[in-house]
TORKOL-4160 file (C-alpha; in steps of 0.2 Angstrom, whole numbers, padded with zeros to 4 digits, m for minus):
475
<pt num="1" X="0126" Y="0117" Z="0026"/>
<pt num="2" X="0115" Y="0102" Z="0030"/>
<pt num="3" X="0096" Y="0106" Z="0030"/>
<pt num="4" X="0083" Y="0096" Z="0039"/>
<pt num="5" X="0067" Y="0088" Z="0032"/>
<pt num="6" X="0052" Y="0082" Z="0041"/>
<pt num="7" X="0040" Y="0071" Z="0031"/>
<pt num="8" X="0023" Y="0064" Z="0037"/>
<pt num="9" X="0014" Y="0051" Z="0026"/>
<pt num="10" X="m0004" Y="0045" Z="0027"/>
<pt num="11" X="m0013" Y="0034" Z="0015"/>
<pt num="12" X="m0009" Y="0019" Z="0004"/>
<pt num="13" X="0007" Y="0010" Z="m0001"/>
<pt num="14" X="0009" Y="0022" Z="m0016"/>
<pt num="15" X="0011" Y="0036" Z="m0004"/>
<pt num="16" X="0024" Y="0027" Z="0006"/>
<pt num="17" X="0033" Y="0024" Z="m0010"/>
<pt num="18" X="0031" Y="0042" Z="m0015"/>
<pt num="19" X="0038" Y="0048" Z="0001"/>
<pt num="20" X="0053" Y="0037" Z="m0001"/>
<pt num="21" X="0056" Y="0045" Z="m0018"/>
<pt num="22" X="0055" Y="0063" Z="m0012"/>
<pt num="23" X="0067" Y="0059" Z="0003"/>
<pt num="24" X="0079" Y="0052" Z="m0009"/>
<pt num="25" X="0078" Y="0067" Z="m0021"/>
<pt num="26" X="0080" Y="0080" Z="m0007"/>
<pt num="27" X="0095" Y="0070" Z="0001"/>
<pt num="28" X="0104" Y="0074" Z="m0016"/>
<pt num="29" X="0101" Y="0093" Z="m0012"/>
<pt num="30" X="0108" Y="0092" Z="0005"/>
<pt num="31" X="0094" Y="0087" Z="0017"/>
<pt num="32" X="0094" Y="0075" Z="0031"/>
<pt num="33" X="0079" Y="0068" Z="0040"/>
<pt num="34" X="0072" Y="0073" Z="0057"/>
<pt num="35" X="0058" Y="0066" Z="0067"/>
<pt num="36" X="0055" Y="0083" Z="0076"/>
<pt num="37" X="0045" Y="0096" Z="0066"/>
<pt num="38" X="0053" Y="0110" Z="0077"/>
<pt num="39" X="0070" Y="0106" Z="0070"/>
<pt num="40" X="0065" Y="0105" Z="0052"/>
<pt num="41" X="0069" Y="0118" Z="0038"/>
<pt num="42" X="0056" Y="0110" Z="0027"/>
<pt num="43" X="0040" Y="0100" Z="0032"/>
<pt num="44" X="0031" Y="0090" Z="0020"/>
<pt num="45" X="0014" Y="0081" Z="0022"/>
<pt num="46" X="0010" Y="0067" Z="0009"/>
<pt num="47" X="m0009" Y="0066" Z="0009"/>
<pt num="48" X="m0023" Y="0055" Z="0005"/>
<pt num="49" X="m0041" Y="0059" Z="m0002"/>
<pt num="50" X="m0049" Y="0042" Z="m0002"/>
<pt num="51" X="m0058" Y="0046" Z="0014"/>
<pt num="52" X="m0063" Y="0062" Z="0022"/>
<pt num="53" X="m0055" Y="0057" Z="0039"/>
<pt num="54" X="m0038" Y="0057" Z="0030"/>
<pt num="55" X="m0040" Y="0075" Z="0024"/>
<pt num="56" X="m0046" Y="0081" Z="0041"/>
<pt num="57" X="m0031" Y="0073" Z="0049"/>
<pt num="58" X="m0019" Y="0083" Z="0037"/>
<pt num="59" X="m0028" Y="0100" Z="0040"/>
<pt num="60" X="m0027" Y="0097" Z="0058"/>
<pt num="61" X="m0009" Y="0093" Z="0057"/>
<pt num="62" X="m0006" Y="0109" Z="0047"/>
<pt num="63" X="m0016" Y="0119" Z="0060"/>
<pt num="64" X="m0003" Y="0114" Z="0073"/>
<pt num="65" X="0011" Y="0121" Z="0063"/>
<pt num="66" X="0003" Y="0138" Z="0061"/>
<pt num="67" X="0012" Y="0144" Z="0077"/>
<pt num="68" X="0028" Y="0136" Z="0072"/>
<pt num="69" X="0028" Y="0146" Z="0055"/>
<pt num="70" X="0023" Y="0162" Z="0064"/>
<pt num="71" X="0038" Y="0160" Z="0076"/>
<pt num="72" X="0050" Y="0155" Z="0061"/>
<pt num="73" X="0044" Y="0161" Z="0044"/>
<pt num="74" X="0058" Y="0154" Z="0035"/>
<pt num="75" X="0052" Y="0136" Z="0038"/>
<pt num="76" X="0045" Y="0129" Z="0022"/>
<pt num="77" X="0028" Y="0119" Z="0023"/>
<pt num="78" X="0023" Y="0109" Z="0008"/>
<pt num="79" X="0007" Y="0098" Z="0005"/>
<pt num="80" X="0010" Y="0084" Z="m0008"/>
<pt num="81" X="0000" Y="0069" Z="m0015"/>
<pt num="82" X="m0018" Y="0066" Z="m0018"/>
<pt num="83" X="m0026" Y="0080" Z="m0007"/>
<pt num="84" X="m0015" Y="0092" Z="m0015"/>
<pt num="85" X="m0020" Y="0087" Z="m0033"/>
<pt num="86" X="m0039" Y="0087" Z="m0028"/>
<pt num="87" X="m0039" Y="0103" Z="m0017"/>
<pt num="88" X="m0025" Y="0113" Z="m0025"/>
<pt num="89" X="m0027" Y="0132" Z="m0021"/>
<pt num="90" X="m0041" Y="0128" Z="m0008"/>
<pt num="91" X="m0026" Y="0122" Z="0003"/>
<pt num="92" X="m0018" Y="0140" Z="0002"/>
<pt num="93" X="m0035" Y="0147" Z="0007"/>
<pt num="94" X="m0038" Y="0135" Z="0022"/>
<pt num="95" X="m0020" Y="0136" Z="0027"/>
<pt num="96" X="m0012" Y="0152" Z="0021"/>
<pt num="97" X="0005" Y="0148" Z="0029"/>
<pt num="98" X="0008" Y="0133" Z="0017"/>
<pt num="99" X="0021" Y="0137" Z="0004"/>
<pt num="100" X="0020" Y="0123" Z="m0008"/>
<pt num="101" X="0006" Y="0112" Z="m0015"/>
<pt num="102" X="0011" Y="0098" Z="m0027"/>
<pt num="103" X="0002" Y="0083" Z="m0035"/>
<pt num="104" X="0007" Y="0065" Z="m0036"/>
<pt num="105" X="0013" Y="0068" Z="m0054"/>
<pt num="106" X="0024" Y="0083" Z="m0050"/>
<pt num="107" X="0034" Y="0076" Z="m0035"/>
<pt num="108" X="0051" Y="0077" Z="m0045"/>
<pt num="109" X="0048" Y="0096" Z="m0045"/>
<pt num="110" X="0049" Y="0097" Z="m0026"/>
<pt num="111" X="0068" Y="0102" Z="m0025"/>
<pt num="112" X="0065" Y="0116" Z="m0038"/>
<pt num="113" X="0049" Y="0122" Z="m0029"/>
<pt num="114" X="0058" Y="0122" Z="m0012"/>
<pt num="115" X="0072" Y="0132" Z="m0020"/>
<pt num="116" X="0060" Y="0145" Z="m0027"/>
<pt num="117" X="0052" Y="0148" Z="m0009"/>
<pt num="118" X="0070" Y="0150" Z="m0002"/>
<pt num="119" X="0073" Y="0163" Z="m0015"/>
<pt num="120" X="0058" Y="0173" Z="m0010"/>
<pt num="121" X="0043" Y="0166" Z="m0019"/>
<pt num="122" X="0027" Y="0168" Z="m0009"/>
<pt num="123" X="0019" Y="0151" Z="m0014"/>
<pt num="124" X="0022" Y="0138" Z="m0027"/>
<pt num="125" X="0009" Y="0125" Z="m0035"/>
<pt num="126" X="0012" Y="0111" Z="m0047"/>
<pt num="127" X="m0002" Y="0099" Z="m0051"/>
<pt num="128" X="m0007" Y="0088" Z="m0065"/>
<pt num="129" X="m0021" Y="0091" Z="m0078"/>
<pt num="130" X="m0039" Y="0086" Z="m0074"/>
<pt num="131" X="m0046" Y="0072" Z="m0084"/>
<pt num="132" X="m0055" Y="0084" Z="m0096"/>
<pt num="133" X="m0041" Y="0097" Z="m0097"/>
<pt num="134" X="m0031" Y="0091" Z="m0112"/>
<pt num="135" X="m0028" Y="0077" Z="m0124"/>
<pt num="136" X="m0025" Y="0060" Z="m0117"/>
<pt num="137" X="m0006" Y="0061" Z="m0120"/>
<pt num="138" X="m0005" Y="0079" Z="m0112"/>
<pt num="139" X="m0015" Y="0072" Z="m0097"/>
<pt num="140" X="m0003" Y="0057" Z="m0095"/>
<pt num="141" X="0012" Y="0068" Z="m0096"/>
<pt num="142" X="0005" Y="0078" Z="m0082"/>
<pt num="143" X="0004" Y="0063" Z="m0071"/>
<pt num="144" X="0022" Y="0057" Z="m0073"/>
<pt num="145" X="0029" Y="0043" Z="m0062"/>
<pt num="146" X="0044" Y="0047" Z="m0051"/>
<pt num="147" X="0052" Y="0031" Z="m0048"/>
<pt num="148" X="0071" Y="0030" Z="m0051"/>
<pt num="149" X="0077" Y="0037" Z="m0035"/>
<pt num="150" X="0076" Y="0026" Z="m0019"/>
<pt num="151" X="0080" Y="0028" Z="m0001"/>
<pt num="152" X="0082" Y="0012" Z="0009"/>
<pt num="153" X="0080" Y="0021" Z="0026"/>
<pt num="154" X="0062" Y="0025" Z="0021"/>
<pt num="155" X="0056" Y="0007" Z="0018"/>
<pt num="156" X="0045" Y="m0004" Z="0029"/>
<pt num="157" X="0061" Y="m0014" Z="0033"/>
<pt num="158" X="0078" Y="m0015" Z="0025"/>
<pt num="159" X="0072" Y="m0032" Z="0017"/>
<pt num="160" X="0056" Y="m0026" Z="0010"/>
<pt num="161" X="0052" Y="m0013" Z="m0004"/>
<pt num="162" X="0038" Y="m0007" Z="m0014"/>
<pt num="163" X="0040" Y="m0006" Z="m0033"/>
<pt num="164" X="0027" Y="0003" Z="m0044"/>
<pt num="165" X="0023" Y="m0005" Z="m0060"/>
<pt num="166" X="0008" Y="0006" Z="m0064"/>
<pt num="167" X="0001" Y="0023" Z="m0061"/>
<pt num="168" X="m0017" Y="0030" Z="m0062"/>
<pt num="169" X="m0033" Y="0021" Z="m0065"/>
<pt num="170" X="m0047" Y="0021" Z="m0078"/>
<pt num="171" X="m0060" Y="0011" Z="m0069"/>
<pt num="172" X="m0070" Y="0027" Z="m0063"/>
<pt num="173" X="m0079" Y="0019" Z="m0048"/>
<pt num="174" X="m0092" Y="0031" Z="m0043"/>
<pt num="175" X="m0086" Y="0032" Z="m0025"/>
<pt num="176" X="m0067" Y="0034" Z="m0029"/>
<pt num="177" X="m0057" Y="0050" Z="m0032"/>
<pt num="178" X="m0041" Y="0041" Z="m0038"/>
<pt num="179" X="m0044" Y="0043" Z="m0057"/>
<pt num="180" X="m0044" Y="0061" Z="m0054"/>
<pt num="181" X="m0029" Y="0063" Z="m0042"/>
<pt num="182" X="m0018" Y="0050" Z="m0050"/>
<pt num="183" X="m0023" Y="0052" Z="m0068"/>
<pt num="184" X="m0025" Y="0039" Z="m0082"/>
<pt num="185" X="m0019" Y="0021" Z="m0081"/>
<pt num="186" X="m0001" Y="0019" Z="m0087"/>
<pt num="187" X="0010" Y="0004" Z="m0086"/>
<pt num="188" X="0029" Y="0007" Z="m0084"/>
<pt num="189" X="0041" Y="0000" Z="m0096"/>
<pt num="190" X="0046" Y="m0018" Z="m0091"/>
<pt num="191" X="0064" Y="m0015" Z="m0093"/>
<pt num="192" X="0063" Y="0000" Z="m0081"/>
<pt num="193" X="0054" Y="m0011" Z="m0068"/>
<pt num="194" X="0067" Y="m0025" Z="m0070"/>
<pt num="195" X="0081" Y="m0013" Z="m0068"/>
<pt num="196" X="0074" Y="m0006" Z="m0052"/>
<pt num="197" X="0070" Y="m0023" Z="m0045"/>
<pt num="198" X="0088" Y="m0028" Z="m0048"/>
<pt num="199" X="0094" Y="m0012" Z="m0039"/>
<pt num="200" X="0082" Y="m0016" Z="m0024"/>
<pt num="201" X="0090" Y="m0034" Z="m0024"/>
<pt num="202" X="0108" Y="m0026" Z="m0023"/>
<pt num="203" X="0102" Y="m0015" Z="m0009"/>
<pt num="204" X="0097" Y="m0031" Z="0001"/>
<pt num="205" X="0079" Y="m0032" Z="m0002"/>
<pt num="206" X="0072" Y="m0050" Z="m0001"/>
<pt num="207" X="0053" Y="m0046" Z="m0004"/>
<pt num="208" X="0046" Y="m0034" Z="m0017"/>
<pt num="209" X="0028" Y="m0029" Z="m0018"/>
<pt num="210" X="0023" Y="m0023" Z="m0035"/>
<pt num="211" X="0011" Y="m0009" Z="m0034"/>
<pt num="212" X="m0004" Y="m0003" Z="m0045"/>
<pt num="213" X="m0021" Y="0005" Z="m0042"/>
<pt num="214" X="m0027" Y="m0011" Z="m0051"/>
<pt num="215" X="m0010" Y="m0020" Z="m0052"/>
<pt num="216" X="m0016" Y="m0035" Z="m0062"/>
<pt num="217" X="m0023" Y="m0024" Z="m0076"/>
<pt num="218" X="m0005" Y="m0020" Z="m0080"/>
<pt num="219" X="0000" Y="m0020" Z="m0098"/>
<pt num="220" X="0014" Y="m0011" Z="m0108"/>
<pt num="221" X="0013" Y="m0011" Z="m0127"/>
<pt num="222" X="0030" Y="m0009" Z="m0136"/>
<pt num="223" X="0028" Y="m0012" Z="m0155"/>
<pt num="224" X="0020" Y="m0029" Z="m0158"/>
<pt num="225" X="0024" Y="m0035" Z="m0140"/>
<pt num="226" X="0012" Y="m0033" Z="m0125"/>
<pt num="227" X="0019" Y="m0037" Z="m0108"/>
<pt num="228" X="0006" Y="m0041" Z="m0094"/>
<pt num="229" X="0008" Y="m0044" Z="m0076"/>
<pt num="230" X="0011" Y="m0063" Z="m0078"/>
<pt num="231" X="0025" Y="m0060" Z="m0090"/>
<pt num="232" X="0033" Y="m0047" Z="m0078"/>
<pt num="233" X="0032" Y="m0060" Z="m0064"/>
<pt num="234" X="0041" Y="m0073" Z="m0074"/>
<pt num="235" X="0055" Y="m0061" Z="m0078"/>
<pt num="236" X="0057" Y="m0054" Z="m0061"/>
<pt num="237" X="0057" Y="m0071" Z="m0053"/>
<pt num="238" X="0075" Y="m0074" Z="m0060"/>
<pt num="239" X="0083" Y="m0060" Z="m0051"/>
<pt num="240" X="0096" Y="m0067" Z="m0038"/>
<pt num="241" X="0093" Y="m0061" Z="m0020"/>
<pt num="242" X="0074" Y="m0059" Z="m0022"/>
<pt num="243" X="0065" Y="m0072" Z="m0012"/>
<pt num="244" X="0047" Y="m0066" Z="m0013"/>
<pt num="245" X="0036" Y="m0056" Z="m0025"/>
<pt num="246" X="0019" Y="m0049" Z="m0020"/>
<pt num="247" X="0007" Y="m0038" Z="m0030"/>
<pt num="248" X="m0007" Y="m0027" Z="m0024"/>
<pt num="249" X="m0021" Y="m0021" Z="m0027"/>
<pt num="250" X="m0031" Y="m0032" Z="m0039"/>
<pt num="251" X="m0046" Y="m0030" Z="m0050"/>
<pt num="252" X="m0058" Y="m0045" Z="m0050"/>
<pt num="253" X="m0061" Y="m0046" Z="m0069"/>
<pt num="254" X="m0042" Y="m0046" Z="m0073"/>
<pt num="255" X="m0038" Y="m0061" Z="m0061"/>
<pt num="256" X="m0035" Y="m0072" Z="m0077"/>
<pt num="257" X="m0030" Y="m0090" Z="m0078"/>
<pt num="258" X="m0013" Y="m0086" Z="m0085"/>
<pt num="259" X="m0009" Y="m0074" Z="m0070"/>
<pt num="260" X="m0015" Y="m0087" Z="m0058"/>
<pt num="261" X="m0004" Y="m0101" Z="m0066"/>
<pt num="262" X="0011" Y="m0089" Z="m0064"/>
<pt num="263" X="0007" Y="m0088" Z="m0045"/>
<pt num="264" X="0006" Y="m0107" Z="m0045"/>
<pt num="265" X="0021" Y="m0111" Z="m0055"/>
<pt num="266" X="0033" Y="m0097" Z="m0048"/>
<pt num="267" X="0040" Y="m0102" Z="m0031"/>
<pt num="268" X="0045" Y="m0084" Z="m0027"/>
<pt num="269" X="0027" Y="m0077" Z="m0030"/>
<pt num="270" X="0016" Y="m0076" Z="m0015"/>
<pt num="271" X="m0001" Y="m0085" Z="m0015"/>
<pt num="272" X="m0008" Y="m0070" Z="m0006"/>
<pt num="273" X="m0021" Y="m0061" Z="m0017"/>
<pt num="274" X="m0029" Y="m0044" Z="m0012"/>
<pt num="275" X="m0045" Y="m0043" Z="m0022"/>
<pt num="276" X="m0057" Y="m0029" Z="m0017"/>
<pt num="277" X="m0076" Y="m0035" Z="m0018"/>
<pt num="278" X="m0083" Y="m0019" Z="m0010"/>
<pt num="279" X="m0101" Y="m0026" Z="m0009"/>
<pt num="280" X="m0110" Y="m0043" Z="m0010"/>
<pt num="281" X="m0125" Y="m0035" Z="m0019"/>
<pt num="282" X="m0126" Y="m0033" Z="m0038"/>
<pt num="283" X="m0137" Y="m0018" Z="m0036"/>
<pt num="284" X="m0124" Y="m0009" Z="m0025"/>
<pt num="285" X="m0110" Y="m0015" Z="m0037"/>
<pt num="286" X="m0119" Y="m0007" Z="m0051"/>
<pt num="287" X="m0122" Y="0009" Z="m0042"/>
<pt num="288" X="m0103" Y="0009" Z="m0038"/>
<pt num="289" X="m0099" Y="0006" Z="m0056"/>
<pt num="290" X="m0087" Y="m0008" Z="m0052"/>
<pt num="291" X="m0089" Y="m0017" Z="m0068"/>
<pt num="292" X="m0092" Y="m0035" Z="m0062"/>
<pt num="293" X="m0106" Y="m0045" Z="m0054"/>
<pt num="294" X="m0107" Y="m0056" Z="m0038"/>
<pt num="295" X="m0106" Y="m0071" Z="m0050"/>
<pt num="296" X="m0091" Y="m0064" Z="m0059"/>
<pt num="297" X="m0082" Y="m0063" Z="m0042"/>
<pt num="298" X="m0088" Y="m0081" Z="m0037"/>
<pt num="299" X="m0081" Y="m0087" Z="m0053"/>
<pt num="300" X="m0064" Y="m0078" Z="m0050"/>
<pt num="301" X="m0064" Y="m0087" Z="m0032"/>
<pt num="302" X="m0067" Y="m0103" Z="m0041"/>
<pt num="303" X="m0052" Y="m0100" Z="m0053"/>
<pt num="304" X="m0041" Y="m0096" Z="m0038"/>
<pt num="305" X="m0046" Y="m0112" Z="m0028"/>
<pt num="306" X="m0044" Y="m0123" Z="m0043"/>
<pt num="307" X="m0027" Y="m0116" Z="m0048"/>
<pt num="308" X="m0017" Y="m0109" Z="m0033"/>
<pt num="309" X="m0013" Y="m0122" Z="m0019"/>
<pt num="310" X="m0011" Y="m0113" Z="m0002"/>
<pt num="311" X="m0020" Y="m0097" Z="m0008"/>
<pt num="312" X="m0026" Y="m0083" Z="0003"/>
<pt num="313" X="m0038" Y="m0070" Z="m0002"/>
<pt num="314" X="m0041" Y="m0053" Z="0007"/>
<pt num="315" X="m0054" Y="m0040" Z="0002"/>
<pt num="316" X="m0060" Y="m0023" Z="0004"/>
<pt num="317" X="m0078" Y="m0017" Z="0008"/>
<pt num="318" X="m0088" Y="m0001" Z="0009"/>
<pt num="319" X="m0103" Y="m0001" Z="0020"/>
<pt num="320" X="m0117" Y="0012" Z="0019"/>
<pt num="321" X="m0114" Y="0016" Z="0001"/>
<pt num="322" X="m0128" Y="0027" Z="m0007"/>
<pt num="323" X="m0145" Y="0019" Z="m0006"/>
<pt num="324" X="m0138" Y="0003" Z="0003"/>
<pt num="325" X="m0153" Y="m0006" Z="0010"/>
<pt num="326" X="m0152" Y="m0019" Z="0025"/>
<pt num="327" X="m0156" Y="m0033" Z="0012"/>
<pt num="328" X="m0141" Y="m0027" Z="0001"/>
<pt num="329" X="m0130" Y="m0026" Z="0016"/>
<pt num="330" X="m0135" Y="m0044" Z="0022"/>
<pt num="331" X="m0130" Y="m0050" Z="0005"/>
<pt num="332" X="m0113" Y="m0044" Z="0008"/>
<pt num="333" X="m0112" Y="m0053" Z="0025"/>
<pt num="334" X="m0117" Y="m0069" Z="0017"/>
<pt num="335" X="m0104" Y="m0068" Z="0003"/>
<pt num="336" X="m0091" Y="m0064" Z="0016"/>
<pt num="337" X="m0096" Y="m0080" Z="0025"/>
<pt num="338" X="m0095" Y="m0090" Z="0008"/>
<pt num="339" X="m0079" Y="m0083" Z="0002"/>
<pt num="340" X="m0070" Y="m0084" Z="0019"/>
<pt num="341" X="m0057" Y="m0071" Z="0016"/>
<pt num="342" X="m0041" Y="m0071" Z="0026"/>
<pt num="343" X="m0045" Y="m0054" Z="0031"/>
<pt num="344" X="m0055" Y="m0039" Z="0025"/>
<pt num="345" X="m0053" Y="m0020" Z="0026"/>
<pt num="346" X="m0070" Y="m0013" Z="0030"/>
<pt num="347" X="m0074" Y="0006" Z="0028"/>
<pt num="348" X="m0089" Y="0017" Z="0030"/>
<pt num="349" X="m0094" Y="0026" Z="0014"/>
<pt num="350" X="m0086" Y="0043" Z="0014"/>
<pt num="351" X="m0093" Y="0055" Z="0000"/>
<pt num="352" X="m0079" Y="0062" Z="m0010"/>
<pt num="353" X="m0082" Y="0079" Z="m0019"/>
<pt num="354" X="m0077" Y="0077" Z="m0037"/>
<pt num="355" X="m0084" Y="0059" Z="m0039"/>
<pt num="356" X="m0100" Y="0053" Z="m0048"/>
<pt num="357" X="m0106" Y="0046" Z="m0032"/>
<pt num="358" X="m0106" Y="0064" Z="m0024"/>
<pt num="359" X="m0113" Y="0072" Z="m0040"/>
<pt num="360" X="m0127" Y="0060" Z="m0044"/>
<pt num="361" X="m0132" Y="0050" Z="m0028"/>
<pt num="362" X="m0137" Y="0055" Z="m0011"/>
<pt num="363" X="m0127" Y="0049" Z="0004"/>
<pt num="364" X="m0143" Y="0044" Z="0013"/>
<pt num="365" X="m0137" Y="0030" Z="0025"/>
<pt num="366" X="m0137" Y="0037" Z="0042"/>
<pt num="367" X="m0120" Y="0037" Z="0051"/>
<pt num="368" X="m0126" Y="0026" Z="0065"/>
<pt num="369" X="m0132" Y="0013" Z="0053"/>
<pt num="370" X="m0115" Y="0014" Z="0044"/>
<pt num="371" X="m0106" Y="0011" Z="0060"/>
<pt num="372" X="m0117" Y="m0004" Z="0065"/>
<pt num="373" X="m0115" Y="m0012" Z="0048"/>
<pt num="374" X="m0096" Y="m0009" Z="0049"/>
<pt num="375" X="m0096" Y="m0017" Z="0066"/>
<pt num="376" X="m0106" Y="m0032" Z="0061"/>
<pt num="377" X="m0096" Y="m0036" Z="0045"/>
<pt num="378" X="m0080" Y="m0034" Z="0055"/>
<pt num="379" X="m0086" Y="m0046" Z="0068"/>
<pt num="380" X="m0091" Y="m0059" Z="0055"/>
<pt num="381" X="m0074" Y="m0057" Z="0046"/>
<pt num="382" X="m0064" Y="m0058" Z="0063"/>
<pt num="383" X="m0073" Y="m0075" Z="0067"/>
<pt num="384" X="m0069" Y="m0082" Z="0050"/>
<pt num="385" X="m0050" Y="m0076" Z="0052"/>
<pt num="386" X="m0049" Y="m0084" Z="0069"/>
<pt num="387" X="m0057" Y="m0101" Z="0064"/>
<pt num="388" X="m0045" Y="m0102" Z="0049"/>
<pt num="389" X="m0030" Y="m0097" Z="0058"/>
<pt num="390" X="m0033" Y="m0111" Z="0071"/>
<pt num="391" X="m0030" Y="m0123" Z="0057"/>
<pt num="392" X="m0011" Y="m0118" Z="0057"/>
<pt num="393" X="m0008" Y="m0124" Z="0075"/>
<pt num="394" X="0004" Y="m0138" Z="0074"/>
<pt num="395" X="0010" Y="m0133" Z="0057"/>
<pt num="396" X="0027" Y="m0126" Z="0052"/>
<pt num="397" X="0027" Y="m0110" Z="0041"/>
<pt num="398" X="0040" Y="m0101" Z="0032"/>
<pt num="399" X="0043" Y="m0083" Z="0039"/>
<pt num="400" X="0053" Y="m0068" Z="0033"/>
<pt num="401" X="0058" Y="m0060" Z="0049"/>
<pt num="402" X="0054" Y="m0041" Z="0048"/>
<pt num="403" X="0060" Y="m0035" Z="0065"/>
<pt num="404" X="0054" Y="m0033" Z="0083"/>
<pt num="405" X="0036" Y="m0036" Z="0087"/>
<pt num="406" X="0024" Y="m0021" Z="0092"/>
<pt num="407" X="0025" Y="m0028" Z="0110"/>
<pt num="408" X="0044" Y="m0028" Z="0110"/>
<pt num="409" X="0044" Y="m0010" Z="0104"/>
<pt num="410" X="0030" Y="m0005" Z="0116"/>
<pt num="411" X="0039" Y="m0013" Z="0131"/>
<pt num="412" X="0056" Y="m0006" Z="0127"/>
<pt num="413" X="0064" Y="m0022" Z="0122"/>
<pt num="414" X="0070" Y="m0016" Z="0105"/>
<pt num="415" X="0088" Y="m0015" Z="0109"/>
<pt num="416" X="0089" Y="m0032" Z="0118"/>
<pt num="417" X="0098" Y="m0047" Z="0109"/>
<pt num="418" X="0084" Y="m0059" Z="0114"/>
<pt num="419" X="0067" Y="m0052" Z="0110"/>
<pt num="420" X="0050" Y="m0055" Z="0102"/>
<pt num="421" X="0051" Y="m0054" Z="0083"/>
<pt num="422" X="0038" Y="m0053" Z="0070"/>
<pt num="423" X="0037" Y="m0058" Z="0051"/>
<pt num="424" X="0025" Y="m0065" Z="0038"/>
<pt num="425" X="0021" Y="m0081" Z="0029"/>
<pt num="426" X="0021" Y="m0082" Z="0010"/>
<pt num="427" X="0002" Y="m0080" Z="0012"/>
<pt num="428" X="0004" Y="m0064" Z="0022"/>
<pt num="429" X="m0001" Y="m0071" Z="0039"/>
<pt num="430" X="0008" Y="m0062" Z="0054"/>
<pt num="431" X="0018" Y="m0073" Z="0065"/>
<pt num="432" X="0027" Y="m0068" Z="0081"/>
<pt num="433" X="0040" Y="m0078" Z="0090"/>
<pt num="434" X="0054" Y="m0077" Z="0103"/>
<pt num="435" X="0071" Y="m0075" Z="0094"/>
<pt num="436" X="0087" Y="m0065" Z="0093"/>
<pt num="437" X="0091" Y="m0050" Z="0083"/>
<pt num="438" X="0103" Y="m0059" Z="0071"/>
<pt num="439" X="0087" Y="m0068" Z="0064"/>
<pt num="440" X="0080" Y="m0051" Z="0057"/>
<pt num="441" X="0080" Y="m0052" Z="0039"/>
<pt num="442" X="0081" Y="m0071" Z="0038"/>
<pt num="443" X="0068" Y="m0083" Z="0032"/>
<pt num="444" X="0065" Y="m0096" Z="0045"/>
<pt num="445" X="0054" Y="m0111" Z="0049"/>
<pt num="446" X="0042" Y="m0107" Z="0063"/>
<pt num="447" X="0031" Y="m0120" Z="0071"/>
<pt num="448" X="0014" Y="m0112" Z="0076"/>
<pt num="449" X="0007" Y="m0116" Z="0094"/>
<pt num="450" X="m0007" Y="m0104" Z="0095"/>
<pt num="451" X="m0017" Y="m0092" Z="0085"/>
<pt num="452" X="m0029" Y="m0077" Z="0085"/>
<pt num="453" X="m0039" Y="m0069" Z="0071"/>
<pt num="454" X="m0024" Y="m0058" Z="0067"/>
<pt num="455" X="m0008" Y="m0067" Z="0073"/>
<pt num="456" X="0000" Y="m0084" Z="0073"/>
<pt num="457" X="0012" Y="m0087" Z="0088"/>
<pt num="458" X="0026" Y="m0099" Z="0086"/>
<pt num="459" X="0043" Y="m0106" Z="0090"/>
<pt num="460" X="0058" Y="m0105" Z="0079"/>
<pt num="461" X="0065" Y="m0122" Z="0073"/>
<pt num="462" X="0083" Y="m0124" Z="0078"/>
<pt num="463" X="0093" Y="m0137" Z="0069"/>
<pt num="464" X="0104" Y="m0148" Z="0079"/>
<pt num="465" X="0122" Y="m0142" Z="0079"/>
<pt num="466" X="0136" Y="m0154" Z="0075"/>
<pt num="467" X="0153" Y="m0146" Z="0078"/>
<pt num="468" X="0165" Y="m0149" Z="0064"/>
<pt num="469" X="0181" Y="m0156" Z="0072"/>
<pt num="470" X="0198" Y="m0156" Z="0064"/>
<pt num="471" X="0207" Y="m0173" Z="0062"/>
<pt num="472" X="0221" Y="m0165" Z="0072"/>
<pt num="473" X="0210" Y="m0163" Z="0087"/>
<pt num="474" X="0205" Y="m0181" Z="0088"/>
<pt num="475" X="0214" Y="m0190" Z="0101"/>
């Protein structure tokens, strides 16, 4: 008998990919998806621990299920992902109606854990080893990647997919919990990555985004050969059907000339580079243990400018980190003005238990100061994004059409033949235009007629149609 699965995902692209893998695995065990928790036999929450807000959101969602579980005790509730790895048995204590807790490295065990609960087990937990709980090899094995199974219905669109090339992180930034929840940095074998990319192409994917916590740090040693990200891009570039290759997220010190030359020389590789800076103050970067200086970042930006035509760089920032003074924050503001990022993701510092930041430093910047700095930096970035987007007016850009725009979905026009569509340029700028459903999944030339900080507006270029007439029809 078919069983129903409800899955809710918060957090990064890694979590989106993990959810796809889990759904594919459970489909093999007779599950189908439902969007209604009340109809589900098993409910899974794929969680994030990067910020406190994400954890609060998960516990709130679990709280709403308490009554559902009381009414129907046979429902199985599971928490998976980074929060599961970090909190472990604390989740059972805070939400005793949860049946399963499983870390990112044990996702392949979910069908087995569900079966144990169905057989009468009270609760099941499978998590990876802590960074000091075994040998390096033992810890790595306890944070296995889970990538061969794919489910196209779980992707952002049928034409776009994520492909993990690296798991874990060894940077140990003082604010970040990821090295603890995702384990040591490990590159996947190049052949395994290539085979998966070919499968995605056969399934109709035109754009693949390579994922890693610090994706440009990727390396895989096999005997006397070491494969790095640039080598991987050259190999993946030859796969028929793939039109675009992207990679996120990057680490500034590993943005090397050879990688930038690959971006420049390979037509399928997007010139969009997401490279978190986090702060424009050397003192703050040192407290964050980021491993580079402002001058290092400036030199990286110079390499990009000198090597990659049509580049676009976006960044991440944390405001209100431990001890951040007004002067240090203003250094960040000035560097954003200097670098002119395409866009920036700006976050207020959230202390994470288990990090060196929480252990050794005081979260001493008041909440209202964090909010004011967040708003100020966002306003600076928004003004830059709008100014730079204005330069696209009158230009023709290449857009991979992803589907109906948010407005079309909101206004209920999703089922119409003619509707507003959205897509992205090679440098990851969002473009909306009026078109028809047959254009979804196509790569089209769009002429831009207007722009805001976040969106380009355009018209599709329609080539003149000359009917082909048979000689027998000519009079």
